[in-house]
N, C-alpha and C positions, 0 to 999 in steps of 0.2 A: 677395169669396168668396161673390156672389149668383150666379154661375152656375157654383160649385162645387157637385156632386153626391156623395150618399154613397154608394158600391154597396157591398152587402153581399151578401159571396159565400159560398154551400154552409153555411149555418150549422141543418143538420139534423139531426134525432136520431139519423140512424144511426151518426151519427160518437162516439156514445156507446159504441158497439159494443167489448166488450175484447176483440174481437178484430185490434184495432188497434196495443196494445200498451199504452205512456205516454204521457202527454199534458205539454206544458209548458200556464204560463199560464191556469189554471184562474177566471182574473179576465175572459179574453176576451169574456165572452157578457155581462157586468159590466158591461165599458169600452166593450162595442158598444151598448150600451144606452142611453148616458151618452148618447151620439153620436148617437143617433137620436132620443133626447129632444129634442136639442137642435135636430136639422135639424127634425125638427115643428116644435116653438115658432114656429122661423123660418119659417117654409113651404117650406123651400127643397127642392130635389127629392132625391126615395130610391128609389131602382133595388133591387129584390131580385134575386139569382139562385137557381136551384136547380135543383143537380144531378141529372139522370133516366138512374141509372146501367143502358146495357146489359149488365154484365155480371151474367153469372145468378147466381153467388151474395152478388151486392152487399146491404146494407140499404137502399140506396139509388133502389134499382129502386121507379118509381114504384106498383104497388101494394102496396109494403110498408110497413108503418107511421113506420119511419125514411127515408122520406121524405121527411118532415112538415119543415117550420122550426120550430126551437128560437120560445118560447113568446118567450124575450125580445126577439125580431125580427120578430112575424110581422107580415107590413102589411098595412095598414090601407086603406081603400078607398078606390079612386084612386092606388095606392103603385102604380107597374108591376114585374110578376115576369116574370126570362123563363128560361125552361128549356133548358136544356144538356147534353148527352150527351159534351162531349168538356172536357178540362183549362181550358181557355180560356171567357171567358162572350161571346168575341166570335164565336165559330166557328160558324155555326148558328143565330143568333139574328138578332135588328131591335135589339141593343145600343148600336151603334154606329149608325145610323141615328138610331134614337130620341134619341139623347145631342146627335146634331147638329142634329135638328130640334127641338131641345129651345132650344139654345145656349148647349149645356152646354161647357165649355172644360179643366174640371178633375174631381179627382174623388179622394174622400175613399175609401179604399178599406179593408176589412175583412174576417174572415172566416176559412173552417177550408177545406185545411190553407195552412200557408205556403208548404212550399217543392212543393204539384200547384196547384188552382187560383189559388191568391193569387196566389202569382208568374208560372204561367202568363199569367195576367189583367194583370196590371202589367207585363210586360213589352212585352204585348202593345197596352194603351191607351197607353203612353211612345210604341212603334212609329206608332201610329196622330197621333200628335200633340197625343195629352191632357195633361195638367200633371199628375202623378201625386203625391197622398201615401199613403202605407202605412202605417197606425197601426200601432206594431211591437209596442202592446199591448193590441189589439184583433184579434190572431188566434193560432194556435197550431197546434201540429203533434204528431207522435206519433214514437215511436223509429223508428228505422229499422238494418236488418243490411246491411252493404256489405263485402265483402274480409275477411271474417273477424275482420270486428269489430260490436260494438254501439257505435252512434251514436245518445245521446242526446237526446231530444227538445228538449231543449234547445240542444245543439248544432247541432241543425238547424234549428229555427229562429234562431238566430244566425249562421251560414253564410248562408244565406238571405235574412234582412237587409242584413247585410253585401256582400251581391252585387249585392242591388238599389240601393243606397242611392247617391246620386248619381250615377248611370246611370240608372236607368228609374225613379227617385221620389227623394226625400225622406222617412225615415222618423223620422216623429216620434212623438211617444207621444198618448196622451188629451187627457193635462191642456194640451198645446202646444197643438193641435188648437181648444178647446174655448176657450182664450185669443185665439184668433185670430176665433171665429165670431160674437161678439158687436157 
C-alpha cells in the first residue's frame, strides 16, 4: 500500500447543519481520524477535498463558516487540499494529474456524503484506472425523500455501498484497512 493515498472528501462543518436531516454512522469522523493518523505516522500520501458550493443558500459556500473542514481531518502543512464546485473530486481540479505525478495508483476513500460526492468520486477514480478501497464505516449520509417515501440514512448508505462494491471499489471497514497498512 506504499503508493496508496488517503482521499478525504468534503468533511466540512456545514454538513452538521440540521437542514440535511438524520445522518447515519456517527462514528465516521472518528474512523477517518484513525486512518488519517495511520497515514501520517507512515508518511503516506494524504489528499483533502473541500466542496466550495456555488449554491446561494448552501452552508458550504466558501465565505460561510460551514465551508471549514472539521477538526478531525484538518490538513497539516504539506498535505494537499483541492477545492471543487461539483460532486466529483476530479472535475475542475488537478487531482488526477497530482496523483499521477506522485505515482499514486490506489486510493483509500473516506468522507461525506456516501451517495453524493463520495460515490461520484469513487466511480470516477475507478474509471480513471485507480484501484479504489472505500471505507464503509468512514463515510456517512443523510435520509432522503423519494417516490413518496422517506429513505433512512442507513438505507441510503447501504444501497450506495452495495452498488459500488465489486464494480468501482472494494468496500472495507476501518479495521480491515488498518490491518493492511502496517
